[in-house]
N, C-alpha and C positions, 0 to 999 in steps of 0.2 A: 641335633642331628640323629637324624633315624638310623635303626640296627639295621645290619645288612641283611637280616631277615624279612625287613619290613620298608626294601629301598623300593625305590620310584620306580613303577610300571613303565613298560616300555611306549615314549609317546608315540602318539599316534600320527603314522608317516602318510605323506600323499602319496600320491602313485608315481608322481613325476621324480620325488624324493628316493620311492625306491628303486626306480628305473637308473637313475643316477647315482645308485649304492652298489651296484651288480659289477662295475668293472674291476674296482677298488677290491673290494671285498672279495670276489675270485681272485684279483691277484695274490693281496695277502692269504685266502686259503690254499691255493697252490704251493706258494711259500711253506707254511705251515706244514702243507701236506709229504712234502719233500723232506724236511727238518723231522718232523716227526716220526714217518714211518719209513724213512730210506733204508735204517738199519735192521729191517724186522728177520731179513734172511740169516742174520749169524747164527741166532741159535736152533733153528730147524736145522739148518744146511752143515753148521759147524765149521763154520768159517770166521776168521779173526784173524789170528796171529800165533804160530809154533812157539813164539818166544816167551809168553804168556801162559800157554796154554799146552799139553802135550796131547791131547782130544783133538784140538783143532787143527783144522790147516790154513794157511796165509792166504789175504785176501786176493785175488785177483786184479791186475794192475786196472784192469777196464772197470771192476765196480769201485777200485778209489777213486776214478774220474767222473763215473757216470755220474756222480751226485752234482758236481761243479757243471756237467755238460747240462744236464736239466734246468739247474738255477740259471745259467747264461741262458738258455731258449727262453725260461719263462720269463725273465727280465726283459730280455729282447724284444718279444713279440710286445709285449704291454707296453714298451717305449714306442714302438711303430704303430700300436692302435692309437696311443695320446698323440702323436703327430697326424692322426687323420681325425681328432675330434673338432669338430666346429667348434667356429669361435678362439681356437687355442690364442694365449697369451701365457707368459711367462710370469711364475706372482712375483708380487712386489717383496722383497727380501727384508725381512728383519734383521736387528744386528744377529739375534741368536743362529738365523740361518746361515747367516752369511758365516759366523764361526762354523759351522756344520757343516758346511758345505767345502771350507777352505779343511779342516780337519780329516773328513772324510778323504777328500783327493788328496790329502798329504799320506794318509795313512793306506791309500791304494798305490799312487803312482809308483812310491820309493820300493814299496817290496815286488813289485811288478819288475822294477830294473833289476833290483838283486836276486829274481826268479830268474833271470835272463842270464845273469854273468853265474851263479852258482848250478844252477839248472837243477832245480829243488822247487817241486811245485810247494813243500811246505810253508817256504816263507812267504807262498801267494796267501794261504789261508787264512793271514790277520786280517787281510783286509778286503779280500776278493766280494766276501759278502754285502761289503758295503755299497756295491754296482745296484744293490734293491731301492736307492734314493731314487735312481734316473727316471722312474715312470710318476713318481712322487713328484718331482720338479715339474714335468712338463702339464698332469691334466689340472685342468681349471680347478680352483677352489670351490665351485660348486657340486663337483664328486664327491662324493660323499662315501664313509665306510658303514656297514653294519654289524654292529658291535654282538647284537643276537647270534649271529651267525658265527664270528670267530670265537664268543663263548661257548657257544654249542659244541663248536668243534673241537676246542678243546677238554671240553669239560668229556667227550666221547673219547679223548685219547685217555684221560684218567682212567675212565673203567675200562678201556683195552688193556692199559697196561698194569693194573692192578690186578686183573685176572691172571694175565698172561704171567705177573711175577707170583701170585698165588701156586699155578701149575707148577712154573719150574721150581720151587720149594718143593712140592709134592711128587712131581717126577726125583728128586734126587734123595727123598726118606724113601719114597717106595722102590725104586728100581735104580738108586744110584747114577742117574742123568747127571752128568757134570755141565756147568756153565762154562763159559769162555775163561776169566779168570780162577780158575779152578785147579786144584792137586788132590786127586784119589788119597785117600788116607792119612791127610793133614786136617788143619783147622783153618787153612786157607782155602776155602769153597765160599766166592763172594757172588752176589748174584746183581745183574743190574737191569732186569726189567725187560721191556720189548727191544733195547737197543742192544741188550749182552752186555754192557759198559758199566761196571760198578761205580767210577768215577765219576765217570758223567751223567749216570742215572742219580748218585746222592749229590750231586749241586743242582740240577734239575727239580729234585722233590722239595729244593728251597719255592720252588715256583709251586707247586702240585698241593703240598701241603695248608698253604693261606688260599690258593687257587680256592681248595675246598672247603675251607673253613668258613671264607666269607661267601659265598655261592649260595642261592635260594634252595637246593634242595633240601630234602627230608633229614628231619634229625636224627633219626638210626641210620639212614642211610650214610648221612654225613659222620656221624660219628665212627661207623664203621670203617668206612674209606680213610679217615686219617689215622684209625688204629694200624691198620694193616700196612698202610704208607710209612706209617713212624718205623714200624718193623719191619718194612724193606729197606728203609734207611740206616737202620742197624745191621741189616742182613748184608748192603755193600759192601761192609768192613772197611768205608775207605774215610780213613781220618781224617783228610781233606774236605769232605763232603759233609761230614758229621761236624766238625769245626765250624765250617763255612755257611751251614744252617742256622748254626746257634748265634754265630758272629751276626748274621744276616737280622735274628731278631732282637739283637741289642741296638743295630745300627738304624733300623727303621722306627723303631719304638723310640728310641734317642732322640730322634732328627724330630718325629712328628709331637715327642712330649714338648720340644721346644718351640713350637707356635701353640696359638690357644686352642684347646681342645675342651669338649663339653663332656657331660659325665657321661654319655650315654656311649660316646665312644670308650671314653676310660674303661667303660664296664665291657666293654665286645674284647677288649685286650687282655681286661684281668679275668675273663672266662678262659680266654686262650692259653695264658700261663697257669692257671690253677689246672686247668685238663692237663697242661706237660707237667704240672707238679704232681699229680696225681698219678698218669702214667709211670712217671720216673721212682715213685713210691712202689707200684706195683711190682715193677722190675728188679728195685735192689730187694726187696721181699723174698721174691723168687729165685735170686741170686743166694739169699740166706737160707733159704729150705735148701738149694741146692747143693748147698758148702756140706752140707752136714752125710752128703754119699760122696760127693766128689773132691777130690784137692782144686779148686779152682786158683789157689794162687798157681799151682804149679802149671796149671793150662794156660793161664796166663803169662806167664815165665816163657813158656815152652812158645805161646803165639806171637809173644815180644822177639824171641830171638829170631823166627822166622819173618818177622818183619825189617828186622834192624839190618840188615842190607839196603832196602829200599830207603831206610830212613837216611842212613848215610850217603847215600847219592844222592839224594834233595839236599842234604847239607852242603854237598858239595858243590852245588852249582852256584853258592854265594860266594865261593873262593877268587870264581873269576874276576870280581869286582877290587879284588885286591893284588890283583896280577898287572893293575896299570896295562889296559890294551892300548894299543896304540891311538892316536888322533883320527887316521882315516876311519878305524873302526869306530870310534866313538861317532863321526858325522855319519855313519853308515856307506862309507866310500869302499869298505874293505871286510864285509862281512866274515865273521869266523867261520859259520857253516854249523857250529855246533848245536846239539839240543839240549838243552838246560829244563830241568825240573821247575823251576822258577820260572813264569811266565814273564816278568818283567826283566828279571835277567836276558831271559831269550831274546826279547824284543830288542834290549839294549846292543847286546854283541850282534846280533845279526841284522839288526835294523838302524841302528842308531840313536843317538839320544833324541834327534827331534821327533822318531816317530815314537819312540816311548813317551815323550813328554805330551804330543798329539794325541795317544790313547789313553792316558791317564785323565787329561785333560775332558776327552771323550767320555769316558766311565763316569768323570764326576757330573757331567752335565746332563746323562741320561739320569743317573739317579735323582740328581736336583729337580729335574723335570717331574718325572713321576711322582715323588714326594708333595709337589704343587697340587698337582691333579687329584692326588689322594685327599688334602687338605680340603680343596675345594669342591669337591665333587665325591663325597664320598658316600651319597647314598642312591648316586645314580645305576641306570641296569647298567650292567656290565663292568661295573667297577673290581668286580674280585677280581678280572683280567690282572687290572693295574695292580691289586695287592699284591699279587703272585709275583707281576711283573719286578717290582719294589722290592721283596726279598731274592728274588733272583739275581739281580743286578747287583745287589748288595755281596750276598756270597760268590759271584762272579768276580768278582773283584778281588776278595780276602782269598777265594780259592788260588787266585794265580800267583799268590805268594809259595804255594806247592805245586802246583800244575799249570803247564804251559796254556791255559784254555783258551787262547787265542788260536791255536792249532787243533783243539779237540770237536770234531763236529758231531752231532750237531749243536753241541753249545753255542760255539760261536756265531751262528746262525742267527739260532733263536732268539739269541741278546740283540742282533741288528735287527730284528724283526720286530721284538719288544721296544728298543730303541725308536723304531720308525714310526711304531705305533703311539708312542706317546706326544713324538713330535708332529704327528698328524691328529691328535685329538681332537683336534676342532674341524674336522670332519666326521666326527661320530656323527650317523644322523640321530640317533635315540638321545642326543644332546643337543641337538640344533637348537636356537634361541636361550641355550642356557651357558653359551662358552663366548666369552667375551674376551680374550686375549688375542692378542694379533701374530702369534709367535704361529 
């Protein structure tokens, strides 16, 4: 296998293939634009939540629902366009497609019913973005997706988000400008990048860092971006995100090493881990020197005291399991309507055991699907998107143990977008002629 620095050049694409790639490429592009950039207003206008920041105001209801309106408008437009495509015919569903269709239908329908009864839009967040599958089902198989366009869009987000994150830290150091989750005069000053969401950005950095590492950009730019974004991961102060990031390294590497790999692939990951070890060593030595002038143990003790209430609250989420909720609640017919920090518990008590099982099965299917893509198409152009998606899907699944990520926008939407890209990878125009799967 070739290294990612020497990955295959894009396939020469015919004019017809380019034309057929435009609709779905634009569709995914619009969905990514909504997910990646919708929350840009938070930092400049100081809009988020007064419960987590004394310097910010609460998000108006209109801004809270506008993202769903934009999403539904995009999905509706492309679903209608697909019905106007000449020679429209429904695809031949394979077993995996039927399983995916049933799971998405179930995870969307039951939360919708619960939302009607409890009048709380948050219950719909676990399934609403699954509607993005509808145009993909209706478009003929001949319609393709340009991975070069998707990769370029994501790369520009990395540049913009990295720049914004550095500016936020500089503004805090120079003029004391606080981000959303921050309390002046304390150690709890957390940075969340363009989204101004430390937990959400920390989990998504599990996509960004591998995406950068396996890209074809220049070596020095790559090293600089990785170092800055790794620093941002620390600056989020998100224990959940940091733990999920390192857990994703374990899961992805463990799964791929269970499959036959060659020496070149192993060297790629060896360099990645070697770089992390060097970075960890530098940080450790810096802490040693800082300890000569500062009481780091005392600072750490103070910091954990500040974080203690949040930790206790998250642990209490698990106690509901021992309280024996009634059978109607277990079946999803009598949702408790409570908010739980553990995403799996939150799904269980609000949507029932069947939605929980469907969601877990969906997470497993997506992860395995992406792993097979990495195994079979490691050196193809745009594969860095799927490397990032692999680590992100693993981090997303782990992060749900401590946060209800199925409720957290834009992570819930981004996860669905990458899942659909994985299950529609046979449409990637640059890979045409290489793909042999019927899935």
